[in-house]
N, CA, C and O of each residue as an XYZ file, in Angstrom:
588
protein
N      66.857     -3.008    -32.302
C      66.700     -3.753    -31.075
C      65.819     -2.983    -30.095
O      64.924     -3.557    -29.473
N      66.072     -1.699    -29.961
C      65.263     -0.888    -29.063
C      63.816     -0.840    -29.546
O      62.875     -0.793    -28.754
N      63.669     -0.853    -30.880
C      62.338     -0.850    -31.484
C      61.601     -2.127    -31.101
O      60.407     -2.088    -30.802
N      62.295     -3.247    -31.107
C      61.710     -4.549    -30.784
C      61.289     -4.587    -29.316
O      60.223     -5.111    -28.994
N      62.117     -4.036    -28.421
C      61.770     -3.992    -27.002
C      60.534     -3.117    -26.754
O      59.697     -3.412    -25.902
N      60.456     -2.039    -27.525
C      59.322     -1.135    -27.375
C      58.024     -1.817    -27.800
O      56.996     -1.635    -27.148
N      58.049     -2.588    -28.867
C      56.873     -3.318    -29.355
C      56.476     -4.402    -28.357
O      55.291     -4.592    -28.084
N      57.468     -5.116    -27.809
C      57.170     -6.142    -26.808
C      56.528     -5.512    -25.567
O      55.594     -6.062    -24.984
N      57.053     -4.345    -25.180
C      56.514     -3.662    -24.011
C      55.078     -3.213    -24.270
O      54.241     -3.313    -23.374
N      54.773     -2.727    -25.459
C      53.421     -2.302    -25.801
C      52.466     -3.504    -25.784
O      51.347     -3.404    -25.281
N      52.910     -4.629    -26.332
C      52.086     -5.838    -26.327
C      51.841     -6.311    -24.892
O      50.738     -6.725    -24.537
N      52.892     -6.240    -24.084
C      52.768     -6.645    -22.687
C      51.757     -5.743    -21.966
O      50.915     -6.240    -21.218
N      51.832     -4.424    -22.182
C      50.902     -3.489    -21.553
C      49.473     -3.711    -22.021
O      48.538     -3.617    -21.225
N      49.291     -4.005    -23.312
C      47.954     -4.288    -23.830
C      47.368     -5.516    -23.138
O      46.212     -5.499    -22.715
N      48.159     -6.577    -23.021
C      47.685     -7.793    -22.367
C      47.363     -7.510    -20.900
O      46.365     -8.004    -20.375
N      48.194     -6.729    -20.251
C      47.993     -6.392    -18.847
C      46.694     -5.598    -18.664
O      45.902     -5.896    -17.770
N      46.481     -4.595    -19.506
C      45.269     -3.765    -19.430
C      44.039     -4.609    -19.750
O      43.037     -4.512    -19.042
N      44.085     -5.424    -20.784
C      42.949     -6.283    -21.128
C      42.652     -7.278    -20.005
O      41.492     -7.581    -19.728
N      43.702     -7.780    -19.366
C      43.514     -8.695    -18.244
C      42.815     -8.019    -17.066
O      41.927     -8.602    -16.445
N      43.217     -6.802    -16.769
C      42.578     -6.050    -15.677
C      41.126     -5.753    -16.011
O      40.254     -5.884    -15.153
N      40.858     -5.356    -17.241
C      39.473     -5.090    -17.664
C      38.631     -6.353    -17.553
O      37.492     -6.295    -17.091
N      39.170     -7.484    -17.967
C      38.438     -8.748    -17.874
C      38.147     -9.108    -16.421
O      37.044     -9.551    -16.102
N      39.133     -8.921    -15.532
C      38.915     -9.196    -14.106
C      37.859     -8.273    -13.509
O      37.042     -8.711    -12.699
N      37.865     -7.003    -13.900
C      36.850     -6.073    -13.411
C      35.452     -6.468    -13.883
O      34.488     -6.378    -13.123
N      35.347     -6.901    -15.126
C      34.047     -7.342    -15.653
C      33.565     -8.579    -14.900
O      32.388     -8.670    -14.551
N      34.449     -9.517    -14.650
C      34.083    -10.729    -13.903
C      33.664    -10.366    -12.484
O      32.664    -10.880    -11.982
N      34.424     -9.480    -11.830
C      34.088     -9.075    -10.462
C      32.738     -8.362    -10.416
O      31.945     -8.599     -9.504
N      32.471     -7.502    -11.379
C      31.186     -6.788    -11.429
C      30.040     -7.764    -11.661
O      28.970     -7.611    -11.071
N      30.249     -8.758    -12.508
C      29.220     -9.765    -12.769
C      28.930    -10.593    -11.518
O      27.770    -10.837    -11.187
N      29.975    -11.019    -10.831
C      29.783    -11.804     -9.604
C      29.049    -10.975     -8.548
O      28.137    -11.479     -7.892
N      29.437     -9.711     -8.378
C      28.771     -8.845     -7.415
C      27.310     -8.633     -7.795
O      26.431     -8.706     -6.936
N      27.044     -8.374     -9.059
C      25.669     -8.167     -9.527
C      24.798     -9.384     -9.301
O      23.653     -9.262     -8.866
N      25.337    -10.563     -9.594
C      24.559    -11.794     -9.391
C      24.296    -12.047     -7.906
O      23.215    -12.509     -7.541
N      25.269    -11.749     -7.052
C      25.046    -11.969     -5.620
C      24.000    -10.997     -5.088
O      23.193    -11.379     -4.240
N      23.990     -9.760     -5.557
C      22.973     -8.804     -5.133
C      21.602     -9.178     -5.681
O      20.593     -9.007     -4.998
N      21.560     -9.680     -6.895
C      20.298    -10.081     -7.514
C      19.674    -11.253     -6.763
O      18.453    -11.313     -6.618
N      20.477    -12.162     -6.298
C      19.974    -13.354     -5.610
C      19.765    -13.150     -4.117
O      19.234    -14.039     -3.451
N      20.164    -12.015     -3.577
C      19.997    -11.748     -2.151
C      18.513    -11.586     -1.848
O      17.825    -10.839     -2.543
N      18.011    -12.265     -0.835
C      16.583    -12.135     -0.519
C      16.265    -10.746      0.033
O      17.117    -10.084      0.625
N      15.033    -10.330     -0.174
C      14.583     -9.036      0.332
C      14.453     -9.093      1.852
O      14.265    -10.160      2.436
N      14.557     -7.945      2.465
C      14.413     -7.873      3.924
C      13.011     -8.309      4.326
O      12.037     -7.979      3.649
N      12.908     -9.043      5.416
C      11.614     -9.496      5.922
C      11.026     -8.384      6.776
O      11.356     -8.250      7.954
N      10.151     -7.590      6.168
C       9.576     -6.430      6.857
C       8.673     -6.833      8.018
O       8.454     -6.041      8.934
N       8.148     -8.057      7.990
C       7.242     -8.480      9.063
C       7.974     -8.642     10.393
O       7.345     -8.619     11.451
N       9.289     -8.804     10.349
C      10.061     -8.969     11.572
C      10.712     -7.667     12.046
O      11.334     -7.635     13.108
N      10.572     -6.606     11.268
C      11.148     -5.320     11.652
C      10.287     -4.656     12.718
O       9.076     -4.870     12.777
N      10.911     -3.866     13.542
C      10.177     -3.115     14.551
C       9.478     -1.915     13.944
O       9.918     -1.383     12.925
N       8.400     -1.493     14.563
C       7.637     -0.341     14.081
C       8.221      0.945     14.644
O       8.636      0.995     15.802
N       8.250      1.993     13.810
C       8.749      3.281     14.275
C       7.660      4.077     14.978
O       7.954      4.990     15.749
N       6.393      3.730     14.713
C       5.286      4.444     15.347
C       4.090      3.504     15.472
O       3.877      2.626     14.636
N       3.323      3.708     16.530
C       2.075      2.991     16.750
C       0.976      4.043     16.687
O       0.967      4.976     17.491
N       0.037      3.904     15.731
C      -0.919      4.974     15.489
C      -2.250      4.392     15.032
O      -2.308      3.268     14.534
N      -3.315      5.165     15.205
C      -4.617      4.725     14.703
C      -4.720      5.110     13.232
O      -4.041      6.026     12.769
N      -5.567      4.406     12.514
C      -5.741      4.666     11.079
C      -6.261      6.079     10.851
O      -5.839      6.745      9.905
N      -7.177      6.551     11.708
C      -7.734      7.894     11.520
C      -6.672      8.981     11.757
O      -6.650      9.983     11.042
N      -5.793      8.790     12.754
C      -4.728      9.772     12.996
C      -3.737      9.793     11.841
O      -3.298     10.860     11.410
N      -3.388      8.618     11.344
C      -2.442      8.547     10.228
C      -3.038      9.205      8.986
O      -2.368      9.989      8.312
N      -4.277      8.892      8.690
C      -4.936      9.459      7.516
C      -5.023     10.981      7.639
O      -4.779     11.700      6.670
N      -5.370     11.465      8.822
C      -5.472     12.917      9.029
C      -4.123     13.602      8.814
O      -4.071     14.676      8.216
N      -3.042     13.004      9.288
C      -1.711     13.597      9.101
C      -1.355     13.701      7.629
O      -0.822     14.718      7.185
N      -1.648     12.652      6.872
C      -1.337     12.681      5.444
C      -2.280     13.614      4.695
O      -1.840     14.364      3.823
N      -3.572     13.577      5.021
C      -4.546     14.413      4.321
C      -4.300     15.896      4.575
O      -4.497     16.717      3.679
N      -3.871     16.247      5.784
C      -3.588     17.645      6.124
C      -2.227     18.087      5.621
O      -1.894     19.270      5.698
N      -1.440     17.162      5.112
C      -0.135     17.509      4.563
C       0.897     17.835      5.619
O       1.754     18.690      5.395
N       0.840     17.178      6.760
C       1.812     17.396      7.837
C       3.165     16.844      7.385
O       3.479     15.676      7.614
N       3.952     17.694      6.745
C       5.180     17.246      6.081
C       6.215     16.666      7.051
O       6.978     15.778      6.668
N       6.256     17.146      8.288
C       7.212     16.602      9.252
C       6.896     15.136      9.548
O       7.789     14.289      9.537
N       5.635     14.845      9.809
C       5.227     13.473     10.100
C       5.395     12.591      8.871
O       5.896     11.470      8.967
N       4.980     13.092      7.735
C       5.071     12.311      6.504
C       6.519     11.935      6.220
O       6.799     10.792      5.859
N       7.436     12.872      6.376
C       8.854     12.609      6.119
C       9.401     11.556      7.078
O      10.240     10.741      6.693
N       8.929     11.568      8.323
C       9.409     10.594      9.300
C       8.888      9.196      9.006
O       9.563      8.212      9.309
N       7.703      9.089      8.422
C       7.080      7.778      8.210
C       7.381      7.165      6.853
O       7.250      5.951      6.695
N       7.775      7.955      5.879
C       7.964      7.420      4.531
C       8.990      6.299      4.514
O      10.100      6.442      5.027
N       8.600      5.185      3.915
C       9.444      4.005      3.752
C       9.850      3.379      5.088
O      10.837      2.647      5.161
N       9.089      3.670      6.138
C       9.327      3.093      7.457
C       8.191      2.134      7.800
O       7.095      2.231      7.247
N       8.462      1.215      8.709
C       7.451      0.263      9.159
C       6.672      0.891     10.304
O       7.254      1.342     11.290
N       5.334      0.917     10.164
C       4.457      1.478     11.183
C       3.415      0.443     11.585
O       3.118     -0.486     10.834
N       2.871      0.619     12.771
C       1.816     -0.267     13.252
C       0.538      0.561     13.345
O       0.484      1.558     14.066
N      -0.492      0.137     12.608
C      -1.732      0.895     12.485
C      -2.890      0.070     13.029
O      -3.030     -1.110     12.708
N      -3.720      0.706     13.858
C      -4.926      0.065     14.378
C      -6.126      0.786     13.795
O      -6.200      2.014     13.824
N      -7.068      0.009     13.263
C      -8.254      0.617     12.689
C      -9.347     -0.406     12.446
O      -9.169     -1.604     12.665
N     -10.478      0.097     11.988
C     -11.647     -0.732     11.706
C     -11.625     -1.109     10.233
O     -11.392     -0.260      9.372
N     -11.866     -2.383      9.944
C     -11.847     -2.886      8.575
C     -13.040     -2.320      7.809
O     -14.192     -2.500      8.205
N     -12.743     -1.636      6.710
C     -13.784     -1.092      5.837
C     -14.134     -2.090      4.749
O     -15.308     -2.338      4.475
N     -13.094     -2.669      4.120
C     -13.336     -3.687      3.104
C     -12.151     -4.638      3.032
O     -11.036     -4.310      3.436
N     -12.423     -5.811      2.512
C     -11.427     -6.873      2.410
C     -11.293     -7.312      0.964
O     -12.281     -7.428      0.239
N     -10.069     -7.550      0.561
C      -9.786     -8.135     -0.741
C      -8.788     -9.252     -0.502
O      -8.284     -9.402      0.611
N      -8.496    -10.036     -1.525
C      -7.587    -11.174     -1.345
C      -6.209    -10.732     -0.872
O      -5.614    -11.379     -0.010
N      -5.700     -9.643     -1.425
C      -4.344     -9.205     -1.096
C      -4.286     -7.838     -0.434
O      -3.207     -7.257     -0.320
N      -5.435     -7.310      0.008
C      -5.433     -5.979      0.605
C      -6.566     -5.837      1.614
O      -7.601     -6.498      1.525
N      -6.332     -4.954      2.570
C      -7.334     -4.601      3.572
C      -7.398     -3.084      3.592
O      -6.363     -2.417      3.604
N      -8.619     -2.527      3.595
C      -8.774     -1.086      3.691
C      -9.368     -0.775      5.051
O     -10.419     -1.297      5.423
N      -8.664      0.097      5.797
C      -9.122      0.508      7.117
C      -9.796      1.878      7.014
O      -9.400      2.717      6.204
N     -10.818      2.090      7.844
C     -11.505      3.375      7.896
C     -10.535      4.391      8.484
O      -9.894      4.060      9.481
N     -10.378      5.567      7.965
C     -11.075      6.272      6.908
C     -10.438      6.159      5.525
O     -10.947      6.761      4.579
N      -9.363      5.423      5.373
C      -8.734      5.287      4.065
C      -7.266      4.932      4.162
O      -6.414      5.656      3.647
N      -6.966      3.828      4.815
C      -5.596      3.323      4.887
C      -5.609      1.970      4.183
O      -6.202      1.009      4.674
N      -4.945      1.904      3.018
C      -4.921      0.679      2.213
C      -3.663     -0.102      2.550
O      -2.549      0.403      2.415
N      -3.852     -1.334      2.988
C      -2.737     -2.190      3.389
C      -2.627     -3.353      2.406
O      -3.476     -4.245      2.395
N      -1.584     -3.341      1.585
C      -1.320     -4.459      0.677
C      -0.633     -5.543      1.486
O       0.454     -5.331      2.025
N      -1.264     -6.700      1.569
C      -0.760     -7.773      2.420
C       0.435     -8.477      1.802
O       0.538     -8.614      0.583
N       1.330     -8.918      2.663
C       2.518     -9.645      2.201
C       2.138    -11.031      1.687
O       2.676    -11.497      0.683
N       1.220    -11.677      2.373
C       0.713    -12.978      1.928
C      -0.799    -12.892      1.835
O      -1.414    -12.162      2.611
N      -1.417    -13.612      0.912
C      -2.876    -13.557      0.789
C      -3.555    -13.924      2.109
O      -3.090    -14.787      2.853
N      -4.644    -13.255      2.367
C      -5.351    -13.410      3.625
C      -6.166    -14.704      3.642
O      -6.751    -15.096      2.633
N      -6.193    -15.355      4.799
C      -7.077    -16.510      4.983
C      -8.513    -16.012      4.924
O      -8.815    -14.933      5.433
N      -9.394    -16.780      4.313
C     -10.748    -16.314      4.016
C     -11.540    -15.878      5.241
O     -12.314    -14.926      5.147
N     -11.381    -16.528      6.371
C     -12.208    -16.211      7.526
C     -11.444    -15.492      8.634
O     -11.932    -15.420      9.763
N     -10.264    -14.961      8.342
C      -9.464    -14.392      9.433
C      -9.989    -13.042      9.921
O      -9.929    -12.776     11.121
N     -10.506    -12.170      9.029
C     -11.013    -10.868      9.434
C     -12.421    -10.669      8.900
O     -12.837    -11.304      7.931
N     -13.137     -9.780      9.551
C     -14.490     -9.446      9.114
C     -14.615     -7.929      9.031
O     -13.886     -7.203      9.707
N     -15.541     -7.453      8.202
C     -15.796     -6.017      8.116
C     -16.247     -5.498      9.474
O     -16.889     -6.216     10.240
N     -15.913     -4.270      9.762
C     -16.253     -3.566     11.008
C     -15.513     -4.110     12.224
O     -15.828     -3.726     13.351
N     -14.546     -4.987     12.028
C     -13.732     -5.514     13.117
C     -12.495     -4.638     13.267
O     -11.940     -4.178     12.269
N     -12.058     -4.401     14.499
C     -10.840     -3.625     14.720
C      -9.634     -4.554     14.642
O      -9.594     -5.598     15.294
N      -8.663     -4.163     13.843
C      -7.452     -4.962     13.660
C      -6.223     -4.067     13.808
O      -6.310     -2.845     13.687
N      -5.099     -4.687     14.068
C      -3.814     -3.990     14.107
C      -2.930     -4.612     13.045
O      -2.744     -5.828     12.996
N      -2.387     -3.750     12.196
C      -1.586     -4.179     11.050
C      -0.259     -3.448     11.077
O      -0.190     -2.276     11.447
N       0.794     -4.147     10.682
C       2.120     -3.549     10.573
C       2.532     -3.592      9.109
O       2.400     -4.627      8.456
N       3.035     -2.468      8.587
C       3.460     -2.425      7.193
C       4.322     -1.209      6.909
O       4.465     -0.318      7.747
N       4.893     -1.187      5.711
C       5.768     -0.085      5.292
C       4.939      1.000      4.614
O       4.098      0.700      3.767
N       5.169      2.247      4.977
C       4.435      3.378      4.417
C       4.994      3.722      3.039
O       6.189      3.975      2.884
N       4.101      3.727      2.032
C       4.493      4.114      0.682
C       4.209      5.576      0.397
O       4.969      6.238     -0.310
N       3.106      6.083      0.952
C       2.761      7.478      0.713
C       1.264      7.690      0.720
O       0.503      6.846      1.195
N       0.851      8.826      0.187
C      -0.553      9.212      0.174
C      -1.009      9.369     -1.257
O      -0.349     10.038     -2.053
N      -2.140      8.755     -1.596
C      -2.723      8.852     -2.929
C      -3.779      9.952     -2.901
O      -4.870      9.758     -2.366
N      -3.451     11.108     -3.479
C      -4.369     12.249     -3.466
C      -5.651     11.966     -4.241
O      -6.719     12.447     -3.862
N      -5.560     11.206     -5.300
C      -6.723     10.923     -6.135
C      -7.779     10.133     -5.365
O      -8.964     10.464     -5.422
N      -7.364      9.100     -4.652
C      -8.301      8.268     -3.898
C      -8.373      8.640     -2.421
O      -9.147      8.047     -1.670
N      -7.572      9.619     -2.000
C      -7.550     10.073     -0.607
C      -7.247      8.908      0.341
O      -7.958      8.683      1.320
N      -6.170      8.171      0.024
C      -5.803      6.982      0.804
C      -4.322      6.981      1.145
O      -3.488      7.412      0.349
N      -4.009      6.491      2.337
C      -2.621      6.237      2.723
C      -2.293      4.826      2.254
O      -3.069      3.898      2.481
N      -1.155      4.663      1.604
C      -0.771      3.368      1.049
C       0.315      2.712      1.898
O       1.331      3.335      2.203
N       0.096      1.443      2.279
C       1.097      0.642      2.980
C       1.284     -0.659      2.215
O       0.344     -1.157      1.596
N       2.491     -1.213      2.254
C       2.721     -2.529      1.647
C       3.476     -3.414      2.634
O       3.872     -2.957      3.707
N       3.673     -4.663      2.275
C       4.298     -5.678      3.138
C       3.568     -5.773      4.480
O       4.203     -5.945      5.521
N       2.246     -5.662      4.458
C       1.469     -5.646      5.700
C       1.245     -7.044      6.252
O       1.018     -8.000      5.511
N       1.315     -7.135      7.568
C       1.018     -8.373      8.288
C       0.162     -8.007      9.487
O       0.234     -6.892     10.003
N      -0.651     -8.967      9.924
C      -1.471     -8.764     11.102
C      -0.587     -8.841     12.343
O       0.307     -9.682     12.434
N      -0.851     -7.951     13.293
C      -0.137     -7.986     14.564
C      -1.042     -8.684     15.558
O      -2.162     -8.244     15.817
N      -0.550     -9.763     16.105
C      -1.284    -10.528     17.111
C      -0.555    -10.354     18.427
O       0.651    -10.588     18.509
N      -1.280     -9.944     19.458
C      -0.617     -9.765     20.761
C      -0.324    -11.111     21.412
O      -0.661    -12.162     20.867
N       0.286    -11.069     22.545
C       0.721    -12.311     23.207
C      -0.441    -13.188     23.656
O      -0.261    -14.385     23.882
N      -1.634    -12.603     23.788
C      -2.788    -13.388     24.209
C      -3.476    -14.041     23.017
O      -4.417    -14.815     23.189
N      -3.011    -13.733     21.814
C      -3.605    -14.324     20.621
C      -4.842    -13.572     20.147
O      -5.586    -14.079     19.308
N      -5.072    -12.371     20.671
C      -6.214    -11.566     20.287
C      -5.764    -10.572     19.237
O      -4.631    -10.095     19.288
N      -6.639    -10.244     18.271
C      -6.299     -9.278     17.227
C      -6.091     -7.920     17.823
O      -5.796     -6.968     17.100
């Protein structure tokens, strides 16, 4: 009789443990799916941590100013500079700040040699091409509607 109770108890514990494992798997799946479907943060609406010219930013990265670089990495910055070249999804500012645009640029919105202000997240410095890399970039338009 005691043997029978012991077997029933073992079966009960197995079912209990398997039930808990199944609930944990379901909970992990639900959490994973909710995180997967969560939209990314809208970087265009975030505030900038610094307002700087393209030449000052490039000089800080090129000179290896580690304090400044550490403060700007993965942060949203506002950069003002002269357009060196235009591509469908990127703008390069003089002397070498590459801004990957969040949305493709309208064909006639910017022109070469025009001064623009762009806000984007700092990715880092590309030593090979001597360029500061930004992504999620958007044009900053002041309240008067001027670039």
